[in-house]
Each structure stands twice: as C-alpha cells, then as structure tokens.
Chimera marker file (.cmm) of the C-alpha trace (Angstrom):
<marker_set name="trace">
<marker id="1" x="47.365" y="109.929" z="68.990" r="1" g="1" b="0" radius="0.5"/>
<marker id="2" x="47.987" y="106.860" z="71.141" r="1" g="1" b="0" radius="0.5"/>
<marker id="3" x="45.460" y="104.899" z="69.032" r="1" g="1" b="0" radius="0.5"/>
<marker id="4" x="47.524" y="105.600" z="65.903" r="1" g="1" b="0" radius="0.5"/>
<marker id="5" x="50.704" y="104.521" z="67.681" r="1" g="1" b="0" radius="0.5"/>
<marker id="6" x="49.057" y="101.283" z="68.824" r="1" g="1" b="0" radius="0.5"/>
<marker id="7" x="47.918" y="100.506" z="65.262" r="1" g="1" b="0" radius="0.5"/>
<marker id="8" x="51.436" y="101.147" z="63.978" r="1" g="1" b="0" radius="0.5"/>
<marker id="9" x="52.950" y="98.896" z="66.649" r="1" g="1" b="0" radius="0.5"/>
<marker id="10" x="50.510" y="96.132" z="65.706" r="1" g="1" b="0" radius="0.5"/>
<marker id="11" x="51.430" y="96.476" z="62.009" r="1" g="1" b="0" radius="0.5"/>
<marker id="12" x="55.142" y="96.396" z="62.833" r="1" g="1" b="0" radius="0.5"/>
<marker id="13" x="54.660" y="93.253" z="64.922" r="1" g="1" b="0" radius="0.5"/>
<marker id="14" x="52.743" y="91.587" z="62.069" r="1" g="1" b="0" radius="0.5"/>
<marker id="15" x="55.463" y="92.424" z="59.555" r="1" g="1" b="0" radius="0.5"/>
<marker id="16" x="58.174" y="91.236" z="61.948" r="1" g="1" b="0" radius="0.5"/>
<marker id="17" x="56.360" y="87.896" z="62.293" r="1" g="1" b="0" radius="0.5"/>
<marker id="18" x="56.124" y="87.584" z="58.492" r="1" g="1" b="0" radius="0.5"/>
<marker id="19" x="59.861" y="88.242" z="58.133" r="1" g="1" b="0" radius="0.5"/>
<marker id="20" x="60.694" y="85.648" z="60.790" r="1" g="1" b="0" radius="0.5"/>
<marker id="21" x="58.553" y="83.070" z="58.968" r="1" g="1" b="0" radius="0.5"/>
<marker id="22" x="60.345" y="83.835" z="55.691" r="1" g="1" b="0" radius="0.5"/>
<marker id="23" x="63.732" y="83.551" z="57.354" r="1" g="1" b="0" radius="0.5"/>
<marker id="24" x="62.706" y="80.172" z="58.724" r="1" g="1" b="0" radius="0.5"/>
<marker id="25" x="61.545" y="78.836" z="55.346" r="1" g="1" b="0" radius="0.5"/>
<marker id="26" x="64.236" y="76.367" z="54.400" r="1" g="1" b="0" radius="0.5"/>
<marker id="27" x="64.748" y="73.742" z="51.750" r="1" g="1" b="0" radius="0.5"/>
<marker id="28" x="66.140" y="70.211" z="52.136" r="1" g="1" b="0" radius="0.5"/>
<marker id="29" x="69.704" y="71.569" z="52.384" r="1" g="1" b="0" radius="0.5"/>
<marker id="30" x="68.804" y="73.853" z="55.298" r="1" g="1" b="0" radius="0.5"/>
<marker id="31" x="69.316" y="77.165" z="53.476" r="1" g="1" b="0" radius="0.5"/>
<marker id="32" x="66.881" y="79.819" z="52.402" r="1" g="1" b="0" radius="0.5"/>
<marker id="33" x="64.822" y="78.756" z="49.410" r="1" g="1" b="0" radius="0.5"/>
<marker id="34" x="66.221" y="81.596" z="47.324" r="1" g="1" b="0" radius="0.5"/>
<marker id="35" x="69.865" y="81.202" z="48.321" r="1" g="1" b="0" radius="0.5"/>
<marker id="36" x="72.361" y="80.527" z="45.516" r="1" g="1" b="0" radius="0.5"/>
<marker id="37" x="74.202" y="77.221" z="45.831" r="1" g="1" b="0" radius="0.5"/>
<marker id="38" x="77.425" y="75.998" z="44.183" r="1" g="1" b="0" radius="0.5"/>
<marker id="39" x="77.057" y="74.551" z="40.688" r="1" g="1" b="0" radius="0.5"/>
<marker id="40" x="78.702" y="71.316" z="41.814" r="1" g="1" b="0" radius="0.5"/>
<marker id="41" x="75.717" y="70.566" z="44.070" r="1" g="1" b="0" radius="0.5"/>
<marker id="42" x="73.030" y="71.105" z="41.392" r="1" g="1" b="0" radius="0.5"/>
<marker id="43" x="70.513" y="68.243" z="41.213" r="1" g="1" b="0" radius="0.5"/>
<marker id="44" x="70.062" y="66.624" z="37.826" r="1" g="1" b="0" radius="0.5"/>
<marker id="45" x="66.634" y="65.197" z="38.639" r="1" g="1" b="0" radius="0.5"/>
<marker id="46" x="64.325" y="68.236" z="38.532" r="1" g="1" b="0" radius="0.5"/>
<marker id="47" x="63.976" y="71.777" z="37.197" r="1" g="1" b="0" radius="0.5"/>
<marker id="48" x="66.026" y="74.432" z="38.976" r="1" g="1" b="0" radius="0.5"/>
<marker id="49" x="66.820" y="78.105" z="38.480" r="1" g="1" b="0" radius="0.5"/>
<marker id="50" x="70.376" y="78.515" z="37.237" r="1" g="1" b="0" radius="0.5"/>
<marker id="51" x="72.842" y="81.317" z="36.634" r="1" g="1" b="0" radius="0.5"/>
<marker id="52" x="74.126" y="80.739" z="33.105" r="1" g="1" b="0" radius="0.5"/>
<marker id="53" x="75.582" y="84.218" z="32.634" r="1" g="1" b="0" radius="0.5"/>
<marker id="54" x="72.475" y="86.306" z="31.965" r="1" g="1" b="0" radius="0.5"/>
<marker id="55" x="71.376" y="89.048" z="34.391" r="1" g="1" b="0" radius="0.5"/>
<marker id="56" x="68.407" y="86.841" z="35.392" r="1" g="1" b="0" radius="0.5"/>
<marker id="57" x="68.086" y="83.206" z="36.523" r="1" g="1" b="0" radius="0.5"/>
<marker id="58" x="66.931" y="80.688" z="33.906" r="1" g="1" b="0" radius="0.5"/>
<marker id="59" x="64.738" y="77.601" z="34.350" r="1" g="1" b="0" radius="0.5"/>
<marker id="60" x="67.142" y="74.748" z="33.767" r="1" g="1" b="0" radius="0.5"/>
<marker id="61" x="67.121" y="70.942" z="33.641" r="1" g="1" b="0" radius="0.5"/>
<marker id="62" x="69.942" y="68.453" z="33.058" r="1" g="1" b="0" radius="0.5"/>
<marker id="63" x="69.687" y="66.694" z="29.685" r="1" g="1" b="0" radius="0.5"/>
<marker id="64" x="71.496" y="63.382" z="30.213" r="1" g="1" b="0" radius="0.5"/>
<marker id="65" x="71.440" y="62.481" z="26.514" r="1" g="1" b="0" radius="0.5"/>
<marker id="66" x="73.100" y="65.760" z="25.506" r="1" g="1" b="0" radius="0.5"/>
<marker id="67" x="75.297" y="65.855" z="28.613" r="1" g="1" b="0" radius="0.5"/>
<marker id="68" x="74.423" y="69.541" z="29.055" r="1" g="1" b="0" radius="0.5"/>
<marker id="69" x="72.036" y="71.802" z="30.929" r="1" g="1" b="0" radius="0.5"/>
<marker id="70" x="68.908" y="72.713" z="28.928" r="1" g="1" b="0" radius="0.5"/>
<marker id="71" x="67.593" y="76.220" z="29.554" r="1" g="1" b="0" radius="0.5"/>
<marker id="72" x="64.175" y="77.574" z="28.602" r="1" g="1" b="0" radius="0.5"/>
<marker id="73" x="63.680" y="81.039" z="27.112" r="1" g="1" b="0" radius="0.5"/>
<marker id="74" x="60.236" y="82.536" z="26.584" r="1" g="1" b="0" radius="0.5"/>
<marker id="75" x="60.245" y="84.762" z="23.490" r="1" g="1" b="0" radius="0.5"/>
<marker id="76" x="57.587" y="87.294" z="22.531" r="1" g="1" b="0" radius="0.5"/>
<marker id="77" x="57.581" y="89.224" z="19.283" r="1" g="1" b="0" radius="0.5"/>
<marker id="78" x="55.121" y="92.049" z="18.684" r="1" g="1" b="0" radius="0.5"/>
<marker id="79" x="53.662" y="92.021" z="15.187" r="1" g="1" b="0" radius="0.5"/>
<marker id="80" x="52.710" y="95.708" z="15.153" r="1" g="1" b="0" radius="0.5"/>
<marker id="81" x="53.345" y="98.917" z="17.080" r="1" g="1" b="0" radius="0.5"/>
<marker id="82" x="49.971" y="98.725" z="18.831" r="1" g="1" b="0" radius="0.5"/>
<marker id="83" x="51.014" y="95.360" z="20.352" r="1" g="1" b="0" radius="0.5"/>
<marker id="84" x="47.736" y="93.865" z="19.107" r="1" g="1" b="0" radius="0.5"/>
<marker id="85" x="49.278" y="90.699" z="17.741" r="1" g="1" b="0" radius="0.5"/>
<marker id="86" x="52.065" y="88.702" z="19.293" r="1" g="1" b="0" radius="0.5"/>
<marker id="87" x="54.019" y="85.655" z="18.344" r="1" g="1" b="0" radius="0.5"/>
<marker id="88" x="55.027" y="83.647" z="21.437" r="1" g="1" b="0" radius="0.5"/>
<marker id="89" x="57.374" y="80.660" z="21.567" r="1" g="1" b="0" radius="0.5"/>
<marker id="90" x="59.770" y="78.763" z="23.835" r="1" g="1" b="0" radius="0.5"/>
<marker id="91" x="63.369" y="78.361" z="22.839" r="1" g="1" b="0" radius="0.5"/>
<marker id="92" x="65.771" y="75.817" z="24.322" r="1" g="1" b="0" radius="0.5"/>
<marker id="93" x="69.485" y="76.425" z="24.598" r="1" g="1" b="0" radius="0.5"/>
<marker id="94" x="72.137" y="74.123" z="26.015" r="1" g="1" b="0" radius="0.5"/>
<marker id="95" x="74.880" y="75.094" z="28.441" r="1" g="1" b="0" radius="0.5"/>
<marker id="96" x="77.825" y="72.802" z="29.224" r="1" g="1" b="0" radius="0.5"/>
<marker id="97" x="77.920" y="74.143" z="32.781" r="1" g="1" b="0" radius="0.5"/>
<marker id="98" x="76.131" y="76.509" z="35.123" r="1" g="1" b="0" radius="0.5"/>
<marker id="99" x="77.690" y="79.062" z="37.494" r="1" g="1" b="0" radius="0.5"/>
<marker id="100" x="75.323" y="78.486" z="40.428" r="1" g="1" b="0" radius="0.5"/>
<marker id="101" x="71.765" y="77.382" z="41.110" r="1" g="1" b="0" radius="0.5"/>
<marker id="102" x="68.764" y="77.661" z="43.447" r="1" g="1" b="0" radius="0.5"/>
<marker id="103" x="65.511" y="75.820" z="43.980" r="1" g="1" b="0" radius="0.5"/>
<marker id="104" x="62.460" y="77.331" z="42.338" r="1" g="1" b="0" radius="0.5"/>
<marker id="105" x="60.867" y="79.317" z="45.166" r="1" g="1" b="0" radius="0.5"/>
<marker id="106" x="57.620" y="77.923" z="46.507" r="1" g="1" b="0" radius="0.5"/>
<marker id="107" x="54.495" y="79.976" z="45.959" r="1" g="1" b="0" radius="0.5"/>
<marker id="108" x="52.729" y="78.307" z="48.867" r="1" g="1" b="0" radius="0.5"/>
<link id1="1" id2="2" r="1" g="1" b="0" radius="0.2"/>
<link id1="2" id2="3" r="1" g="1" b="0" radius="0.2"/>
<link id1="3" id2="4" r="1" g="1" b="0" radius="0.2"/>
<link id1="4" id2="5" r="1" g="1" b="0" radius="0.2"/>
<link id1="5" id2="6" r="1" g="1" b="0" radius="0.2"/>
<link id1="6" id2="7" r="1" g="1" b="0" radius="0.2"/>
<link id1="7" id2="8" r="1" g="1" b="0" radius="0.2"/>
<link id1="8" id2="9" r="1" g="1" b="0" radius="0.2"/>
<link id1="9" id2="10" r="1" g="1" b="0" radius="0.2"/>
<link id1="10" id2="11" r="1" g="1" b="0" radius="0.2"/>
<link id1="11" id2="12" r="1" g="1" b="0" radius="0.2"/>
<link id1="12" id2="13" r="1" g="1" b="0" radius="0.2"/>
<link id1="13" id2="14" r="1" g="1" b="0" radius="0.2"/>
<link id1="14" id2="15" r="1" g="1" b="0" radius="0.2"/>
<link id1="15" id2="16" r="1" g="1" b="0" radius="0.2"/>
<link id1="16" id2="17" r="1" g="1" b="0" radius="0.2"/>
<link id1="17" id2="18" r="1" g="1" b="0" radius="0.2"/>
<link id1="18" id2="19" r="1" g="1" b="0" radius="0.2"/>
<link id1="19" id2="20" r="1" g="1" b="0" radius="0.2"/>
<link id1="20" id2="21" r="1" g="1" b="0" radius="0.2"/>
<link id1="21" id2="22" r="1" g="1" b="0" radius="0.2"/>
<link id1="22" id2="23" r="1" g="1" b="0" radius="0.2"/>
<link id1="23" id2="24" r="1" g="1" b="0" radius="0.2"/>
<link id1="24" id2="25" r="1" g="1" b="0" radius="0.2"/>
<link id1="25" id2="26" r="1" g="1" b="0" radius="0.2"/>
<link id1="26" id2="27" r="1" g="1" b="0" radius="0.2"/>
<link id1="27" id2="28" r="1" g="1" b="0" radius="0.2"/>
<link id1="28" id2="29" r="1" g="1" b="0" radius="0.2"/>
<link id1="29" id2="30" r="1" g="1" b="0" radius="0.2"/>
<link id1="30" id2="31" r="1" g="1" b="0" radius="0.2"/>
<link id1="31" id2="32" r="1" g="1" b="0" radius="0.2"/>
<link id1="32" id2="33" r="1" g="1" b="0" radius="0.2"/>
<link id1="33" id2="34" r="1" g="1" b="0" radius="0.2"/>
<link id1="34" id2="35" r="1" g="1" b="0" radius="0.2"/>
<link id1="35" id2="36" r="1" g="1" b="0" radius="0.2"/>
<link id1="36" id2="37" r="1" g="1" b="0" radius="0.2"/>
<link id1="37" id2="38" r="1" g="1" b="0" radius="0.2"/>
<link id1="38" id2="39" r="1" g="1" b="0" radius="0.2"/>
<link id1="39" id2="40" r="1" g="1" b="0" radius="0.2"/>
<link id1="40" id2="41" r="1" g="1" b="0" radius="0.2"/>
<link id1="41" id2="42" r="1" g="1" b="0" radius="0.2"/>
<link id1="42" id2="43" r="1" g="1" b="0" radius="0.2"/>
<link id1="43" id2="44" r="1" g="1" b="0" radius="0.2"/>
<link id1="44" id2="45" r="1" g="1" b="0" radius="0.2"/>
<link id1="45" id2="46" r="1" g="1" b="0" radius="0.2"/>
<link id1="46" id2="47" r="1" g="1" b="0" radius="0.2"/>
<link id1="47" id2="48" r="1" g="1" b="0" radius="0.2"/>
<link id1="48" id2="49" r="1" g="1" b="0" radius="0.2"/>
<link id1="49" id2="50" r="1" g="1" b="0" radius="0.2"/>
<link id1="50" id2="51" r="1" g="1" b="0" radius="0.2"/>
<link id1="51" id2="52" r="1" g="1" b="0" radius="0.2"/>
<link id1="52" id2="53" r="1" g="1" b="0" radius="0.2"/>
<link id1="53" id2="54" r="1" g="1" b="0" radius="0.2"/>
<link id1="54" id2="55" r="1" g="1" b="0" radius="0.2"/>
<link id1="55" id2="56" r="1" g="1" b="0" radius="0.2"/>
<link id1="56" id2="57" r="1" g="1" b="0" radius="0.2"/>
<link id1="57" id2="58" r="1" g="1" b="0" radius="0.2"/>
<link id1="58" id2="59" r="1" g="1" b="0" radius="0.2"/>
<link id1="59" id2="60" r="1" g="1" b="0" radius="0.2"/>
<link id1="60" id2="61" r="1" g="1" b="0" radius="0.2"/>
<link id1="61" id2="62" r="1" g="1" b="0" radius="0.2"/>
<link id1="62" id2="63" r="1" g="1" b="0" radius="0.2"/>
<link id1="63" id2="64" r="1" g="1" b="0" radius="0.2"/>
<link id1="64" id2="65" r="1" g="1" b="0" radius="0.2"/>
<link id1="65" id2="66" r="1" g="1" b="0" radius="0.2"/>
<link id1="66" id2="67" r="1" g="1" b="0" radius="0.2"/>
<link id1="67" id2="68" r="1" g="1" b="0" radius="0.2"/>
<link id1="68" id2="69" r="1" g="1" b="0" radius="0.2"/>
<link id1="69" id2="70" r="1" g="1" b="0" radius="0.2"/>
<link id1="70" id2="71" r="1" g="1" b="0" radius="0.2"/>
<link id1="71" id2="72" r="1" g="1" b="0" radius="0.2"/>
<link id1="72" id2="73" r="1" g="1" b="0" radius="0.2"/>
<link id1="73" id2="74" r="1" g="1" b="0" radius="0.2"/>
<link id1="74" id2="75" r="1" g="1" b="0" radius="0.2"/>
<link id1="75" id2="76" r="1" g="1" b="0" radius="0.2"/>
<link id1="76" id2="77" r="1" g="1" b="0" radius="0.2"/>
<link id1="77" id2="78" r="1" g="1" b="0" radius="0.2"/>
<link id1="78" id2="79" r="1" g="1" b="0" radius="0.2"/>
<link id1="79" id2="80" r="1" g="1" b="0" radius="0.2"/>
<link id1="80" id2="81" r="1" g="1" b="0" radius="0.2"/>
<link id1="81" id2="82" r="1" g="1" b="0" radius="0.2"/>
<link id1="82" id2="83" r="1" g="1" b="0" radius="0.2"/>
<link id1="83" id2="84" r="1" g="1" b="0" radius="0.2"/>
<link id1="84" id2="85" r="1" g="1" b="0" radius="0.2"/>
<link id1="85" id2="86" r="1" g="1" b="0" radius="0.2"/>
<link id1="86" id2="87" r="1" g="1" b="0" radius="0.2"/>
<link id1="87" id2="88" r="1" g="1" b="0" radius="0.2"/>
<link id1="88" id2="89" r="1" g="1" b="0" radius="0.2"/>
<link id1="89" id2="90" r="1" g="1" b="0" radius="0.2"/>
<link id1="90" id2="91" r="1" g="1" b="0" radius="0.2"/>
<link id1="91" id2="92" r="1" g="1" b="0" radius="0.2"/>
<link id1="92" id2="93" r="1" g="1" b="0" radius="0.2"/>
<link id1="93" id2="94" r="1" g="1" b="0" radius="0.2"/>
<link id1="94" id2="95" r="1" g="1" b="0" radius="0.2"/>
<link id1="95" id2="96" r="1" g="1" b="0" radius="0.2"/>
<link id1="96" id2="97" r="1" g="1" b="0" radius="0.2"/>
<link id1="97" id2="98" r="1" g="1" b="0" radius="0.2"/>
<link id1="98" id2="99" r="1" g="1" b="0" radius="0.2"/>
<link id1="99" id2="100" r="1" g="1" b="0" radius="0.2"/>
<link id1="100" id2="101" r="1" g="1" b="0" radius="0.2"/>
<link id1="101" id2="102" r="1" g="1" b="0" radius="0.2"/>
<link id1="102" id2="103" r="1" g="1" b="0" radius="0.2"/>
<link id1="103" id2="104" r="1" g="1" b="0" radius="0.2"/>
<link id1="104" id2="105" r="1" g="1" b="0" radius="0.2"/>
<link id1="105" id2="106" r="1" g="1" b="0" radius="0.2"/>
<link id1="106" id2="107" r="1" g="1" b="0" radius="0.2"/>
<link id1="107" id2="108" r="1" g="1" b="0" radius="0.2"/>
</marker_set>
C-alpha cells in the first residue's frame, strides 16, 4: 500500500510543478499568456485573439487601410450527409472595435 501512496505523491508533485511553470509563463506585459487585456491596449502590429462578441475568440489583425479590425472565420460546408465531400474557405469580416484581446498562446 505504501508503494501506491508514494507513486501518487510523486505524480502530485509532478503535476504541481507543471502548474507552477504554467503560472509563471508570462508575456511581455507580465500577465498570463491567456489573460484578457483591455481593448485599448491591443497591438496593431501582429495577429491577436480578440473578443468581437462571439462565444469564442477570433484571430484578428488591425487593417490600417480600412481603419478596422479584420477577423478570420474558417467555414466548412458538408456536401452530403456522409460528410465525404467538404467545401472549406476563409471569410474575412471587419469590426470597428474589439471588446478585449489576448496574445495567441504559445505552443512551445
């Protein structure tokens, strides 16, 4: 029984270390990579994830020529009930403002 308890303690310690590393992962602003930030601080130089009113964040980039935020939507349309054929395309929409934003989380 004590061997099982020791294995569990080791697993708990490993998971605790992983959580601490995640909590310490910060971006240039010092916050968690996935923390929402105010719209007024959104960078206009690279792609971000933005809250534009949908239940999910959207990839977003400032379009200086349009003076609006460009969002990217991936669309998939099944051609038959068996889902054997699909039509896939990207659609761009423009938003005059965003509600909040976050950096795209690192996969590294």
